[in-house]
C-alpha positions in Angstrom: -0.2 0.4 0.1 1.1 3.3 -1.1 1.8 6.5 1.3 -0.1 10.0 -0.1 3.2 12.3 0.7 2.7 16.1 0.9 6.1 17.8 -0.3 7.1 20.1 2.1 9.7 23.3 2.2 11.6 25.5 4.8 12.5 22.5 7.4 12.6 24.2 10.6 13.9 21.8 14.1 13.2 22.4 17.2 14.6 22.9 20.7 13.2 19.8 21.0 13.9 17.8 17.7 10.7 17.9 17.0 11.1 18.5 13.0 8.3 21.3 11.5 8.1 22.5 7.6 6.2 25.3 5.8 4.1 24.2 2.9 2.2 26.8 0.7 -0.5 25.1 -0.6 -1.1 22.8 2.5 -3.5 25.8 3.7 -5.5 25.4 -0.2 -5.7 21.9 0.5 -7.1 22.0 4.7 -10.3 24.8 3.3 -10.8 22.4 0.5 -11.9 20.3 3.0 -9.8 17.5 1.1 -9.4 14.4 3.8 -5.7 14.7 5.1 -5.7 11.7 6.4 -3.1 9.0 6.8 -0.2 11.7 4.8 3.2 11.6 5.2 4.5 15.9 5.2 7.6 15.6 4.6 10.8 17.2 2.3 11.9 15.2 -0.6 15.6 14.1 1.0 14.4 13.1 4.3 11.4 10.7 3.3 12.8 7.4 3.0 14.5 8.4 6.6 11.4 9.4 8.5 9.2 7.0 7.1 12.3 4.3 8.4 12.4 6.0 11.6 8.2 6.6 12.1 9.3 10.5 13.2 6.2 13.0 13.4 6.2 14.9 11.2 4.1 18.4 11.4 3.1 21.2 8.5 3.7 24.9 10.1 0.4 26.6 8.0 0.5 28.9 5.5 -1.9 31.7 6.4 -0.9 31.7 10.3 -0.2 35.1 12.3 3.3 36.0 11.5 6.2 35.4 14.3 7.2 31.9 16.0 4.0 29.5 15.5 4.1 28.7 19.0 1.9 25.5 18.5 4.7 23.9 17.3 6.9 24.3 20.1 7.4 22.5 22.9 9.1 25.0 25.5 10.7 23.2 28.1 11.4 25.4 30.1 10.5 25.2 34.5 6.6 25.5 34.6 6.6 29.0 37.0 8.1 30.6 33.5 5.1 28.7 31.5 2.8 30.2 33.7 4.4 33.5 34.1 2.6 36.9 32.9 5.0 38.2 30.6 3.2 41.3 30.3 2.7 41.8 34.0 6.4 41.4 33.8 7.3 43.7 31.0 5.6 46.3 32.9 7.2 46.4 36.0 10.3 46.5 34.0 9.1 49.9 32.9 7.9 51.3 35.8 11.6 50.4 37.3 13.8 51.8 34.6 13.3 55.2 34.2 11.9 55.1 31.2 9.9 58.3 29.6 6.1 57.8 30.3 5.9 58.6 25.8 7.8 55.1 26.0 4.3 53.5 26.8 2.3 53.6 23.5 5.5 51.9 22.0 5.5 49.6 23.9 1.2 48.7 24.0 1.5 49.0 20.1 4.5 45.7 20.3 2.4 43.8 23.4 -0.5 43.9 20.7 1.8 42.7 18.4 3.0 39.5 20.4 -0.3 38.9 21.0 -1.6 38.7 17.5 1.5 36.9 16.5 1.0 34.5 19.4 4.6 35.0 20.6 3.3 35.0 24.1 5.4 31.8 25.0 8.3 33.1 23.2 8.6 35.6 24.9 8.4 33.8 28.4 11.0 31.6 27.4 13.4 34.4 26.7 12.8 36.1 29.9 13.5 32.5 31.5 17.3 32.5 29.1 18.0 35.9 30.7 17.1 35.2 34.1 19.2 32.3 33.6 22.3 34.4 32.8 22.1 36.7 34.7 21.8 34.4 38.0 25.4 32.7 36.6 26.9 35.7 35.8 27.5 35.4 31.9 27.5 38.3 30.0 25.0 38.7 27.5 25.9 41.1 24.5 24.6 44.9 23.3 22.4 43.5 20.9 22.1 41.9 17.1 20.0 41.9 14.5 16.3 42.4 14.8 16.1 42.2 18.0 17.3 45.5 18.7 13.8 46.7 17.4 12.2 45.4 20.1 11.1 47.8 23.3 9.6 44.8 25.0 13.2 42.8 24.6 15.1 45.9 25.7 13.0 45.3 29.1 13.8 41.9 29.1 17.4 42.5 29.2 18.0 41.1 26.3 19.7 44.0 24.4 20.9 46.8 26.0 20.0 49.5 22.7 17.1 51.7 23.6 14.9 50.8 19.9 12.9 54.2 20.8 16.2 56.6 21.4 17.5 55.4 18.0 14.3 55.5 16.4 14.8 51.7 15.2 10.7 50.6 13.8 9.0 47.9 15.6 8.1 46.7 12.5 11.9 45.5 12.0 11.5 42.9 14.7 8.1 41.3 13.7 8.9 41.0 10.0 9.7 37.3 8.8 
């Protein structure tokens, strides 16, 4: 018996070793209510290896909100961080930062973008990582790449570049 195969693009391996793919036509197949039961989703080069090893495959569907697809990740962080009210954490850091009140508007806009894109778990992981780094007296760099465009990441301590002061638009962080 042959196995139907969906050939996917853009392989992503998560931190837990789970393989996630983007497939440009999968959303259309789902919307047309085509039966996808028993279909293996994989890239050409991995097909036989994955079938032989029985590795579970999950699709990162086209058309989902941009950003980190939280449902594709099984975050391996302590429970207290999984339950952490990340927004309250960021607001507390803002209140203690001494930054001007004018930053609030930018902070609220970033909060909306994080929520729209379902990046809450991603932010919780960053909080855990930064706190772990601090607790172990490990030096963090000044900042790198599009992360420096986020005021939220600045407040968490991921980087030390004030994106408002330097006029870095938050869209730089949220673009894919």
